[in-house]
PDB file of N, H, CA, C and O in Angstrom:
ATOM      1  N   UNK A   1      22.525   1.563   8.163  1.00  0.00           N
ATOM      2  CA  UNK A   1      21.468   0.247   8.992  1.00  0.00           C
ATOM      3  C   UNK A   1      22.424   0.003  10.202  1.00  0.00           C
ATOM      4  O   UNK A   1      23.655  -0.007  10.215  1.00  0.00           O
ATOM      5  N   UNK A   2      21.550  -0.188  11.195  1.00  0.00           N
ATOM      6  H   UNK A   2      20.550  -0.180  11.184  1.00  0.00           H
ATOM      7  CA  UNK A   2      22.182  -0.626  12.744  1.00  0.00           C
ATOM      8  C   UNK A   2      22.955  -2.008  12.257  1.00  0.00           C
ATOM      9  O   UNK A   2      23.626  -2.317  13.241  1.00  0.00           O
ATOM     10  N   UNK A   3      23.139  -2.782  11.439  1.00  0.00           N
ATOM     11  H   UNK A   3      22.593  -2.531  10.639  1.00  0.00           H
ATOM     12  CA  UNK A   3      23.866  -3.848  11.571  1.00  0.00           C
ATOM     13  C   UNK A   3      25.405  -3.586  11.181  1.00  0.00           C
ATOM     14  O   UNK A   3      26.407  -4.133  11.642  1.00  0.00           O
ATOM     15  N   UNK A   4      25.308  -2.705  10.311  1.00  0.00           N
ATOM     16  H   UNK A   4      24.494  -2.261   9.937  1.00  0.00           H
ATOM     17  CA  UNK A   4      26.831  -2.393   9.896  1.00  0.00           C
ATOM     18  C   UNK A   4      27.808  -1.637  11.213  1.00  0.00           C
ATOM     19  O   UNK A   4      29.033  -1.658  11.328  1.00  0.00           O
ATOM     20  N   UNK A   5      26.902  -1.062  12.014  1.00  0.00           N
ATOM     21  H   UNK A   5      25.906  -1.044  11.921  1.00  0.00           H
ATOM     22  CA  UNK A   5      27.580  -0.372  13.040  1.00  0.00           C
ATOM     23  C   UNK A   5      27.646  -0.948  14.031  1.00  0.00           C
ATOM     24  O   UNK A   5      28.419  -0.476  14.865  1.00  0.00           O
ATOM     25  N   UNK A   6      26.954  -2.088  14.357  1.00  0.00           N
ATOM     26  H   UNK A   6      26.326  -2.471  13.680  1.00  0.00           H
ATOM     27  CA  UNK A   6      27.208  -2.973  15.273  1.00  0.00           C
ATOM     28  C   UNK A   6      28.178  -4.115  14.788  1.00  0.00           C
ATOM     29  O   UNK A   6      28.975  -4.570  15.609  1.00  0.00           O
ATOM     30  N   UNK A   7      28.163  -4.500  13.777  1.00  0.00           N
ATOM     31  H   UNK A   7      27.515  -4.131  13.110  1.00  0.00           H
ATOM     32  CA  UNK A   7      29.265  -5.561  13.414  1.00  0.00           C
ATOM     33  C   UNK A   7      30.744  -4.743  13.277  1.00  0.00           C
ATOM     34  O   UNK A   7      31.738  -5.424  13.526  1.00  0.00           O
ATOM     35  N   UNK A   8      30.935  -3.451  12.931  1.00  0.00           N
ATOM     36  H   UNK A   8      30.127  -2.898  12.728  1.00  0.00           H
ATOM     37  CA  UNK A   8      32.192  -2.945  12.694  1.00  0.00           C
ATOM     38  C   UNK A   8      33.018  -3.208  14.257  1.00  0.00           C
ATOM     39  O   UNK A   8      34.050  -3.872  14.349  1.00  0.00           O
ATOM     40  N   UNK A   9      32.415  -2.627  15.273  1.00  0.00           N
ATOM     41  H   UNK A   9      31.577  -2.087  15.199  1.00  0.00           H
ATOM     42  CA  UNK A   9      32.891  -2.665  16.668  1.00  0.00           C
ATOM     43  C   UNK A   9      32.312  -3.102  17.721  1.00  0.00           C
ATOM     44  O   UNK A   9      32.303  -2.366  18.707  1.00  0.00           O
ATOM     45  N   UNK A  10      31.780  -4.203  17.775  1.00  0.00           N
ATOM     46  H   UNK A  10      31.787  -4.801  16.973  1.00  0.00           H
ATOM     47  CA  UNK A  10      30.607  -4.738  18.439  1.00  0.00           C
ATOM     48  C   UNK A  10      31.238  -4.664  20.039  1.00  0.00           C
ATOM     49  O   UNK A  10      30.436  -4.561  20.967  1.00  0.00           O
ATOM     50  N   UNK A  11      32.461  -4.711  20.269  1.00  0.00           N
ATOM     51  H   UNK A  11      33.113  -4.794  19.515  1.00  0.00           H
ATOM     52  CA  UNK A  11      33.103  -4.544  21.641  1.00  0.00           C
ATOM     53  C   UNK A  11      33.068  -3.029  22.548  1.00  0.00           C
ATOM     54  O   UNK A  11      33.141  -2.810  23.758  1.00  0.00           O
ATOM     55  N   UNK A  12      32.922  -2.128  21.363  1.00  0.00           N
ATOM     56  H   UNK A  12      32.863  -2.306  20.380  1.00  0.00           H
ATOM     57  CA  UNK A  12      32.907  -0.564  21.866  1.00  0.00           C
ATOM     58  C   UNK A  12      31.521  -0.180  22.036  1.00  0.00           C
ATOM     59  O   UNK A  12      31.293   0.955  22.454  1.00  0.00           O
ATOM     60  N   UNK A  13      30.645  -0.899  21.794  1.00  0.00           N
ATOM     61  H   UNK A  13      30.831  -1.821  21.454  1.00  0.00           H
ATOM     62  CA  UNK A  13      29.168  -0.214  21.643  1.00  0.00           C
ATOM     63  C   UNK A  13      28.466  -0.624  23.290  1.00  0.00           C
ATOM     64  O   UNK A  13      28.392  -1.716  23.854  1.00  0.00           O
ATOM     65  N   UNK A  14      28.105   0.482  23.644  1.00  0.00           N
ATOM     66  H   UNK A  14      28.165   1.368  23.186  1.00  0.00           H
ATOM     67  CA  UNK A  14      27.233   0.088  25.257  1.00  0.00           C
ATOM     68  C   UNK A  14      26.270  -0.596  24.998  1.00  0.00           C
ATOM     69  O   UNK A  14      25.534  -0.443  24.023  1.00  0.00           O
ATOM     70  N   UNK A  15      26.162  -1.531  25.957  1.00  0.00           N
ATOM     71  H   UNK A  15      26.759  -1.655  26.749  1.00  0.00           H
ATOM     72  CA  UNK A  15      25.135  -2.722  25.759  1.00  0.00           C
ATOM     73  C   UNK A  15      23.692  -2.012  25.835  1.00  0.00           C
ATOM     74  O   UNK A  15      22.771  -2.487  25.170  1.00  0.00           O
ATOM     75  N   UNK A  16      23.496  -0.906  26.623  1.00  0.00           N
ATOM     76  H   UNK A  16      24.244  -0.521  27.163  1.00  0.00           H
ATOM     77  CA  UNK A  16      22.077  -0.035  26.356  1.00  0.00           C
ATOM     78  C   UNK A  16      21.868   0.084  24.796  1.00  0.00           C
ATOM     79  O   UNK A  16      20.826  -0.112  24.170  1.00  0.00           O
ATOM     80  N   UNK A  17      23.014   0.425  24.355  1.00  0.00           N
ATOM     81  H   UNK A  17      23.861   0.584  24.863  1.00  0.00           H
ATOM     82  CA  UNK A  17      22.594   1.062  22.867  1.00  0.00           C
ATOM     83  C   UNK A  17      22.291  -0.180  21.894  1.00  0.00           C
ATOM     84  O   UNK A  17      21.580  -0.104  20.892  1.00  0.00           O
ATOM     85  N   UNK A  18      22.983  -1.407  22.376  1.00  0.00           N
ATOM     86  H   UNK A  18      23.561  -1.470  23.190  1.00  0.00           H
ATOM     87  CA  UNK A  18      22.528  -2.635  21.567  1.00  0.00           C
ATOM     88  C   UNK A  18      21.182  -2.974  21.658  1.00  0.00           C
ATOM     89  O   UNK A  18      20.489  -3.325  20.703  1.00  0.00           O
ATOM     90  N   UNK A  19      20.802  -2.862  22.857  1.00  0.00           N
ATOM     91  H   UNK A  19      21.365  -2.577  23.632  1.00  0.00           H
ATOM     92  CA  UNK A  19      19.330  -2.860  23.242  1.00  0.00           C
ATOM     93  C   UNK A  19      18.546  -2.136  22.610  1.00  0.00           C
ATOM     94  O   UNK A  19      17.494  -2.578  22.149  1.00  0.00           O
ATOM     95  N   UNK A  20      18.928  -0.895  22.482  1.00  0.00           N
ATOM     96  H   UNK A  20      19.783  -0.535  22.857  1.00  0.00           H
ATOM     97  CA  UNK A  20      18.098  -0.128  21.667  1.00  0.00           C
ATOM     98  C   UNK A  20      17.941  -0.257  20.077  1.00  0.00           C
ATOM     99  O   UNK A  20      16.966  -0.083  19.346  1.00  0.00           O
ATOM    100  N   UNK A  21      19.251  -0.623  19.818  1.00  0.00           N
ATOM    101  H   UNK A  21      20.043  -0.765  20.412  1.00  0.00           H
ATOM    102  CA  UNK A  21      19.224  -0.942  18.443  1.00  0.00           C
ATOM    103  C   UNK A  21      18.191  -1.930  18.054  1.00  0.00           C
ATOM    104  O   UNK A  21      17.427  -1.744  17.107  1.00  0.00           O
ATOM    105  N   UNK A  22      18.185  -3.135  18.911  1.00  0.00           N
ATOM    106  H   UNK A  22      18.805  -3.286  19.680  1.00  0.00           H
ATOM    107  CA  UNK A  22      17.756  -4.193  18.587  1.00  0.00           C
ATOM    108  C   UNK A  22      16.253  -4.150  19.108  1.00  0.00           C
ATOM    109  O   UNK A  22      15.603  -5.183  18.948  1.00  0.00           O
ATOM    110  N   UNK A  23      15.682  -3.147  19.670  1.00  0.00           N
ATOM    111  H   UNK A  23      16.211  -2.308  19.800  1.00  0.00           H
ATOM    112  CA  UNK A  23      14.254  -3.008  20.049  1.00  0.00           C
ATOM    113  C   UNK A  23      13.944  -4.044  21.260  1.00  0.00           C
ATOM    114  O   UNK A  23      12.805  -4.430  21.524  1.00  0.00           O
ATOM    115  N   UNK A  24      14.858  -4.356  21.809  1.00  0.00           N
ATOM    116  H   UNK A  24      15.783  -4.042  21.595  1.00  0.00           H
ATOM    117  CA  UNK A  24      14.482  -5.131  23.280  1.00  0.00           C
ATOM    118  C   UNK A  24      15.319  -4.617  24.363  1.00  0.00           C
ATOM    119  O   UNK A  24      16.046  -3.632  24.236  1.00  0.00           O
ATOM    120  N   UNK A  25      15.165  -5.520  25.763  1.00  0.00           N
ATOM    121  H   UNK A  25      14.574  -6.321  25.867  1.00  0.00           H
ATOM    122  CA  UNK A  25      15.718  -5.107  26.735  1.00  0.00           C
ATOM    123  C   UNK A  25      16.384  -6.300  27.351  1.00  0.00           C
ATOM    124  O   UNK A  25      16.471  -7.374  26.755  1.00  0.00           O
ATOM    125  N   UNK A  26      16.968  -6.039  28.862  1.00  0.00           N
ATOM    126  H   UNK A  26      16.897  -5.168  29.346  1.00  0.00           H
ATOM    127  CA  UNK A  26      17.689  -7.069  29.408  1.00  0.00           C
ATOM    128  C   UNK A  26      16.756  -8.261  29.502  1.00  0.00           C
ATOM    129  O   UNK A  26      17.137  -9.430  29.569  1.00  0.00           O
ATOM    130  N   UNK A  27      15.257  -7.774  29.500  1.00  0.00           N
ATOM    131  H   UNK A  27      14.947  -6.824  29.445  1.00  0.00           H
ATOM    132  CA  UNK A  27      14.522  -8.979  30.209  1.00  0.00           C
ATOM    133  C   UNK A  27      14.083  -9.518  28.719  1.00  0.00           C
ATOM    134  O   UNK A  27      13.124 -10.289  28.742  1.00  0.00           O
ATOM    135  N   UNK A  28      14.554  -9.273  27.632  1.00  0.00           N
ATOM    136  H   UNK A  28      15.334  -8.647  27.614  1.00  0.00           H
ATOM    137  CA  UNK A  28      14.054  -9.964  26.297  1.00  0.00           C
ATOM    138  C   UNK A  28      13.081  -9.125  25.676  1.00  0.00           C
ATOM    139  O   UNK A  28      13.071  -7.898  25.771  1.00  0.00           O
ATOM    140  N   UNK A  29      12.173  -9.896  24.967  1.00  0.00           N
ATOM    141  H   UNK A  29      12.181 -10.893  24.890  1.00  0.00           H
ATOM    142  CA  UNK A  29      11.264  -9.021  23.998  1.00  0.00           C
ATOM    143  C   UNK A  29       9.691  -9.126  24.711  1.00  0.00           C
ATOM    144  O   UNK A  29       9.355 -10.182  25.246  1.00  0.00           O
ATOM    145  N   UNK A  30       8.906  -8.126  24.676  1.00  0.00           N
ATOM    146  H   UNK A  30       9.179  -7.268  24.241  1.00  0.00           H
ATOM    147  CA  UNK A  30       7.654  -8.062  24.994  1.00  0.00           C
ATOM    148  C   UNK A  30       7.051  -9.440  24.233  1.00  0.00           C
ATOM    149  O   UNK A  30       7.609  -9.998  23.288  1.00  0.00           O
ATOM    150  N   UNK A  31       5.957  -9.804  24.773  1.00  0.00           N
ATOM    151  H   UNK A  31       5.504  -9.350  25.540  1.00  0.00           H
ATOM    152  CA  UNK A  31       5.064 -10.869  24.054  1.00  0.00           C
ATOM    153  C   UNK A  31       4.737 -10.245  22.677  1.00  0.00           C
ATOM    154  O   UNK A  31       5.136 -10.752  21.628  1.00  0.00           O
ATOM    155  N   UNK A  32       4.053  -9.214  22.729  1.00  0.00           N
ATOM    156  H   UNK A  32       3.729  -8.803  23.581  1.00  0.00           H
ATOM    157  CA  UNK A  32       3.708  -8.285  21.325  1.00  0.00           C
ATOM    158  C   UNK A  32       4.777  -8.362  20.361  1.00  0.00           C
ATOM    159  O   UNK A  32       4.631  -8.723  19.193  1.00  0.00           O
ATOM    160  N   UNK A  33       5.878  -7.999  20.912  1.00  0.00           N
ATOM    161  H   UNK A  33       5.996  -7.706  21.860  1.00  0.00           H
ATOM    162  CA  UNK A  33       7.156  -7.992  19.717  1.00  0.00           C
ATOM    163  C   UNK A  33       7.590  -9.267  19.407  1.00  0.00           C
ATOM    164  O   UNK A  33       7.939  -9.596  18.274  1.00  0.00           O
ATOM    165  N   UNK A  34       7.581 -10.161  20.586  1.00  0.00           N
ATOM    166  H   UNK A  34       7.297  -9.894  21.507  1.00  0.00           H
ATOM    167  CA  UNK A  34       8.105 -11.637  19.918  1.00  0.00           C
ATOM    168  C   UNK A  34       7.070 -12.338  19.005  1.00  0.00           C
ATOM    169  O   UNK A  34       7.319 -13.232  18.195  1.00  0.00           O
ATOM    170  N   UNK A  35       5.913 -11.801  19.263  1.00  0.00           N
ATOM    171  H   UNK A  35       5.711 -11.075  19.921  1.00  0.00           H
ATOM    172  CA  UNK A  35       4.682 -12.496  18.114  1.00  0.00           C
ATOM    173  C   UNK A  35       4.618 -11.894  16.905  1.00  0.00           C
ATOM    174  O   UNK A  35       4.112 -12.437  15.922  1.00  0.00           O
ATOM    175  N   UNK A  36       5.129 -10.730  16.904  1.00  0.00           N
ATOM    176  H   UNK A  36       5.539 -10.289  17.702  1.00  0.00           H
ATOM    177  CA  UNK A  36       5.189  -9.768  15.672  1.00  0.00           C
ATOM    178  C   UNK A  36       6.489 -10.420  14.843  1.00  0.00           C
ATOM    179  O   UNK A  36       6.353 -10.773  13.671  1.00  0.00           O
ATOM    180  N   UNK A  37       7.827 -10.555  15.591  1.00  0.00           N
ATOM    181  H   UNK A  37       7.937 -10.268  16.542  1.00  0.00           H
ATOM    182  CA  UNK A  37       8.925 -10.944  14.875  1.00  0.00           C
ATOM    183  C   UNK A  37       8.689 -12.416  14.397  1.00  0.00           C
ATOM    184  O   UNK A  37       9.408 -12.775  13.465  1.00  0.00           O
ATOM    185  N   UNK A  38       7.984 -13.129  14.787  1.00  0.00           N
ATOM    186  H   UNK A  38       7.400 -12.837  15.544  1.00  0.00           H
ATOM    187  CA  UNK A  38       7.702 -14.532  14.731  1.00  0.00           C
ATOM    188  C   UNK A  38       6.988 -14.542  13.071  1.00  0.00           C
ATOM    189  O   UNK A  38       7.248 -15.251  12.099  1.00  0.00           O
ATOM    190  N   UNK A  39       6.038 -13.474  13.256  1.00  0.00           N
ATOM    191  H   UNK A  39       5.827 -12.898  14.046  1.00  0.00           H
ATOM    192  CA  UNK A  39       5.373 -13.613  11.884  1.00  0.00           C
ATOM    193  C   UNK A  39       6.135 -12.974  10.822  1.00  0.00           C
ATOM    194  O   UNK A  39       5.803 -13.276   9.676  1.00  0.00           O
ATOM    195  N   UNK A  40       7.027 -12.208  10.966  1.00  0.00           N
ATOM    196  H   UNK A  40       7.297 -11.963  11.897  1.00  0.00           H
ATOM    197  CA  UNK A  40       8.070 -11.608  10.309  1.00  0.00           C
ATOM    198  C   UNK A  40       8.920 -12.677   9.688  1.00  0.00           C
ATOM    199  O   UNK A  40       8.919 -12.943   8.487  1.00  0.00           O
ATOM    200  N   UNK A  41       9.819 -13.408  10.827  1.00  0.00           N
ATOM    201  H   UNK A  41       9.820 -13.192  11.803  1.00  0.00           H
ATOM    202  CA  UNK A  41      10.755 -14.139  10.597  1.00  0.00           C
ATOM    203  C   UNK A  41      10.847 -15.699  10.604  1.00  0.00           C
ATOM    204  O   UNK A  41      11.732 -16.419  10.141  1.00  0.00           O
ATOM    205  N   UNK A  42       9.562 -16.061  11.330  1.00  0.00           N
ATOM    206  H   UNK A  42       8.843 -15.477  11.707  1.00  0.00           H
ATOM    207  CA  UNK A  42       9.169 -17.175  11.611  1.00  0.00           C
ATOM    208  C   UNK A  42       9.976 -17.678  12.845  1.00  0.00           C
ATOM    209  O   UNK A  42      10.749 -16.976  13.497  1.00  0.00           O
ATOM    210  N   UNK A  43       9.690 -19.002  13.078  1.00  0.00           N
ATOM    211  H   UNK A  43       9.062 -19.573  12.549  1.00  0.00           H
ATOM    212  CA  UNK A  43      10.244 -19.862  14.034  1.00  0.00           C
ATOM    213  C   UNK A  43      11.947 -19.800  14.261  1.00  0.00           C
ATOM    214  O   UNK A  43      12.723 -19.965  13.319  1.00  0.00           O
ATOM    215  N   UNK A  44      12.296 -19.594  15.358  1.00  0.00           N
ATOM    216  H   UNK A  44      11.666 -19.460  16.122  1.00  0.00           H
ATOM    217  CA  UNK A  44      13.863 -19.656  15.409  1.00  0.00           C
ATOM    218  C   UNK A  44      14.527 -20.772  15.578  1.00  0.00           C
ATOM    219  O   UNK A  44      15.025 -21.008  16.679  1.00  0.00           O
ATOM    220  N   UNK A  45      14.661 -21.701  14.471  1.00  0.00           N
ATOM    221  H   UNK A  45      14.256 -21.509  13.577  1.00  0.00           H
ATOM    222  CA  UNK A  45      15.293 -23.040  14.399  1.00  0.00           C
ATOM    223  C   UNK A  45      16.202 -23.246  12.951  1.00  0.00           C
ATOM    224  O   UNK A  45      15.986 -22.692  11.873  1.00  0.00           O
ATOM    225  N   UNK A  46      17.092 -24.051  13.225  1.00  0.00           N
ATOM    226  H   UNK A  46      17.267 -24.502  14.100  1.00  0.00           H
ATOM    227  CA  UNK A  46      18.079 -24.153  12.201  1.00  0.00           C
ATOM    228  C   UNK A  46      17.597 -25.359  11.582  1.00  0.00           C
ATOM    229  O   UNK A  46      17.152 -26.312  12.220  1.00  0.00           O
ATOM    230  N   UNK A  47      17.703 -25.298  10.199  1.00  0.00           N
ATOM    231  H   UNK A  47      18.065 -24.523   9.680  1.00  0.00           H
ATOM    232  CA  UNK A  47      17.058 -26.488   9.357  1.00  0.00           C
ATOM    233  C   UNK A  47      18.155 -27.381   9.469  1.00  0.00           C
ATOM    234  O   UNK A  47      19.282 -26.911   9.623  1.00  0.00           O
ATOM    235  N   UNK A  48      17.968 -28.643   9.408  1.00  0.00           N
ATOM    236  H   UNK A  48      17.052 -29.024   9.283  1.00  0.00           H
ATOM    237  CA  UNK A  48      18.908 -29.871   9.529  1.00  0.00           C
ATOM    238  C   UNK A  48      19.373 -30.358   8.165  1.00  0.00           C
ATOM    239  O   UNK A  48      18.632 -30.596   7.211  1.00  0.00           O
ATOM    240  N   UNK A  49      20.625 -30.469   8.195  1.00  0.00           N
ATOM    241  H   UNK A  49      21.227 -30.276   8.969  1.00  0.00           H
ATOM    242  CA  UNK A  49      21.309 -31.061   6.861  1.00  0.00           C
ATOM    243  C   UNK A  49      21.646 -32.476   7.302  1.00  0.00           C
ATOM    244  O   UNK A  49      22.027 -32.675   8.456  1.00  0.00           O
ATOM    245  N   UNK A  50      21.516 -33.490   6.402  1.00  0.00           N
ATOM    246  H   UNK A  50      21.207 -33.328   5.465  1.00  0.00           H
ATOM    247  CA  UNK A  50      22.091 -34.839   6.541  1.00  0.00           C
ATOM    248  C   UNK A  50      23.593 -34.609   6.070  1.00  0.00           C
ATOM    249  O   UNK A  50      24.064 -33.961   5.135  1.00  0.00           O
ATOM    250  N   UNK A  51      24.166 -35.381   7.067  1.00  0.00           N
ATOM    251  H   UNK A  51      23.784 -35.907   7.827  1.00  0.00           H
ATOM    252  CA  UNK A  51      25.804 -35.364   7.254  1.00  0.00           C
ATOM    253  C   UNK A  51      26.202 -36.240   5.795  1.00  0.00           C
ATOM    254  O   UNK A  51      25.467 -37.115   5.337  1.00  0.00           O
ATOM    255  N   UNK A  52      27.035 -35.972   5.399  1.00  0.00           N
ATOM    256  H   UNK A  52      27.632 -35.261   5.772  1.00  0.00           H
ATOM    257  CA  UNK A  52      27.794 -36.913   4.350  1.00  0.00           C
ATOM    258  C   UNK A  52      29.037 -37.580   5.074  1.00  0.00           C
ATOM    259  O   UNK A  52      29.886 -37.007   5.756  1.00  0.00           O
ATOM    260  N   UNK A  53      28.915 -39.303   4.677  1.00  0.00           N
ATOM    261  H   UNK A  53      28.225 -39.769   4.123  1.00  0.00           H
ATOM    262  CA  UNK A  53      29.920 -39.853   5.194  1.00  0.00           C
ATOM    263  C   UNK A  53      31.064 -39.933   4.823  1.00  0.00           C
ATOM    264  O   UNK A  53      31.189 -40.741   3.902  1.00  0.00           O
ATOM    265  N   UNK A  54      32.359 -39.244   5.260  1.00  0.00           N
ATOM    266  H   UNK A  54      32.258 -38.588   6.008  1.00  0.00           H
ATOM    267  CA  UNK A  54      33.562 -39.392   4.210  1.00  0.00           C
ATOM    268  C   UNK A  54      33.968 -40.882   3.932  1.00  0.00           C
ATOM    269  O   UNK A  54      34.598 -41.236   2.935  1.00  0.00           O
ATOM    270  N   UNK A  55      33.587 -41.610   4.808  1.00  0.00           N
ATOM    271  H   UNK A  55      33.076 -41.322   5.618  1.00  0.00           H
ATOM    272  CA  UNK A  55      34.127 -43.124   4.856  1.00  0.00           C
ATOM    273  C   UNK A  55      33.363 -43.783   3.679  1.00  0.00           C
ATOM    274  O   UNK A  55      33.981 -44.446   2.847  1.00  0.00           O
ATOM    275  N   UNK A  56      31.995 -43.600   3.602  1.00  0.00           N
ATOM    276  H   UNK A  56      31.493 -43.061   4.278  1.00  0.00           H
ATOM    277  CA  UNK A  56      31.048 -44.104   2.792  1.00  0.00           C
ATOM    278  C   UNK A  56      31.346 -43.630   1.504  1.00  0.00           C
ATOM    279  O   UNK A  56      31.257 -44.423   0.567  1.00  0.00           O
ATOM    280  N   UNK A  57      31.735 -42.301   1.274  1.00  0.00           N
ATOM    281  H   UNK A  57      31.807 -41.657   2.036  1.00  0.00           H
ATOM    282  CA  UNK A  57      32.165 -41.896   0.082  1.00  0.00           C
ATOM    283  C   UNK A  57      33.520 -42.449  -0.580  1.00  0.00           C
ATOM    284  O   UNK A  57      33.592 -42.397  -1.808  1.00  0.00           O
ATOM    285  N   UNK A  58      34.494 -42.922   0.077  1.00  0.00           N
ATOM    286  H   UNK A  58      34.436 -42.964   1.074  1.00  0.00           H
ATOM    287  CA  UNK A  58      35.615 -43.271  -0.495  1.00  0.00           C
ATOM    288  C   UNK A  58      35.449 -44.996  -0.432  1.00  0.00           C
ATOM    289  O   UNK A  58      36.309 -45.618  -1.056  1.00  0.00           O
ATOM    290  N   UNK A  59      34.452 -45.749   0.246  1.00  0.00           N
ATOM    291  H   UNK A  59      33.754 -45.244   0.752  1.00  0.00           H
ATOM    292  CA  UNK A  59      34.534 -47.053  -0.043  1.00  0.00           C
ATOM    293  C   UNK A  59      33.690 -47.318  -1.217  1.00  0.00           C
ATOM    294  O   UNK A  59      33.962 -48.219  -2.010  1.00  0.00           O
ATOM    295  N   UNK A  60      32.644 -46.529  -1.342  1.00  0.00           N
ATOM    296  H   UNK A  60      32.423 -45.797  -0.698  1.00  0.00           H
ATOM    297  CA  UNK A  60      31.704 -46.679  -2.344  1.00  0.00           C
ATOM    298  C   UNK A  60      32.329 -46.549  -4.153  1.00  0.00           C
ATOM    299  O   UNK A  60      31.672 -46.899  -5.133  1.00  0.00           O
ATOM    300  N   UNK A  61      33.392 -46.100  -4.175  1.00  0.00           N
ATOM    301  H   UNK A  61      33.925 -45.815  -3.379  1.00  0.00           H
ATOM    302  CA  UNK A  61      33.710 -45.406  -5.306  1.00  0.00           C
ATOM    303  C   UNK A  61      34.475 -46.656  -5.937  1.00  0.00           C
ATOM    304  O   UNK A  61      34.998 -46.563  -7.047  1.00  0.00           O
TER     305      UNK A  61
END
């Protein structure tokens, strides 16, 4: 799989090869490819998690 080869020595892989492996270009994804990946992977967003307040944790005990 391409992930293992990229992760092992990323600084030694030519940029063009990275784009080839990721099936994209310097300009980004085509609209068609972007829509396809959106259907497969969903939107590119991080899930928010509520932070635990350490001070509250110690005061409430």
